[in-house]
C-alpha positions in Angstrom: -9.7 13.8 -14.8 -10.7 10.7 -13.5 -14.1 9.6 -13.5 -15.7 8.7 -10.4 -16.0 5.1 -11.1 -12.4 4.9 -12.1 -11.4 6.5 -8.7 -13.8 4.2 -6.6 -12.0 1.5 -8.6 -8.3 2.7 -7.9 -9.4 3.0 -4.1 -10.3 -0.6 -3.9 -6.9 -1.5 -5.3 -4.7 0.9 -2.8 -6.3 0.6 0.6 -4.1 2.6 2.7 -0.4 3.7 3.2 1.6 1.8 5.7 3.1 4.5 7.9 5.8 2.8 9.9 9.5 3.7 10.9 10.8 1.7 8.0 8.4 2.7 5.4 9.0 6.4 6.2 13.0 5.7 6.0 12.6 4.0 2.8 10.4 7.0 1.5 13.0 9.3 2.5 15.9 7.4 1.4 15.1 5.5 -1.5 11.9 7.0 -2.7 9.8 4.0 -2.5 6.4 4.2 -0.6 4.7 1.2 0.9 0.8 0.8 0.7 -1.7 -2.2 1.8 -3.3 -3.2 -1.4 -6.1 -5.8 -2.4 -4.9 -9.3 -2.5 -6.1 -9.8 -5.9 -4.3 -6.6 -7.3 -1.5 -7.3 -9.6 1.7 -5.1 -10.2 0.3 -3.5 -13.4 -3.1 -2.4 -11.8 -1.0 -1.1 -8.5 1.2 1.0 -11.0 -1.9 2.3 -12.8 -3.6 3.2 -9.7 -0.8 5.0 -8.1 0.1 6.9 -11.2 -3.8 8.0 -11.7 -4.3 8.8 -8.2 -1.7 10.9 -7.2 -0.2 12.1 -10.7 3.5 10.5 -10.3 5.5 8.3 -12.7 6.1 5.0 -11.0 9.7 3.4 -11.8 9.2 -0.2 -10.1 6.5 -2.1 -8.1 7.4 -4.8 -5.6 4.7 -6.7 -3.6 4.6 -9.3 -1.0 1.9 -11.1 0.8 1.7 -10.8 4.6 0.6 -14.0 6.4 -1.9 -13.7 9.1 -0.4 -14.2 12.9 -1.9 -16.3 15.7 -3.0 -14.3 18.5 -4.2 -15.2 22.0 -7.5 -13.7 23.0 -8.3 -13.0 26.6 -11.3 -14.9 27.5 -10.1 -18.3 28.6 -6.8 -18.1 26.2 -8.7 -18.6 22.9 -6.7 -18.5 19.8 -7.4 -16.2 16.8 -5.7 -15.1 13.6 -5.2 -11.5 12.2 -6.1 -11.0 8.5 -3.8 -11.7 5.6 -2.7 -8.7 3.9 -0.8 -7.6 0.8 1.9 -4.9 0.5 3.2 -3.0 -2.3 6.5 -0.9 -2.2 6.3 1.5 -5.2 9.5 3.1 -6.2 8.8 6.5 -7.8 10.8 7.9 -10.8 13.5 10.2 -9.8 12.3 13.9 -8.9 8.9 12.4 -7.7 7.6 12.7 -4.3 4.6 11.8 -2.1 3.3 13.0 1.2 2.2 9.8 2.6 1.4 11.4 6.1 -1.2 13.5 4.4 -2.8 10.6 3.0 -3.5 9.0 6.2 -2.6 5.9 7.7 
């Protein structure tokens, strides 16, 4: 069983699952689940966090940085930016599954 301190550390690494049409299709066909993770987290930390939090075996971890986009604001067309984020695509070992919708999105 994980201590409260370890669980809080892992929750800081894995922020939330990404629930989109593409990510749900990837989870059904390729057993790959997508999470938004902390920008400073590396692949080893992400693997350990997923294995510890969900009790599954991870086969592979791919990461990508998503750049913030410029968006127009309403008042006098001021310009702002959305936040940068980091996504991790976690492929589980054959026979392993997660229920991403239950985790919240």
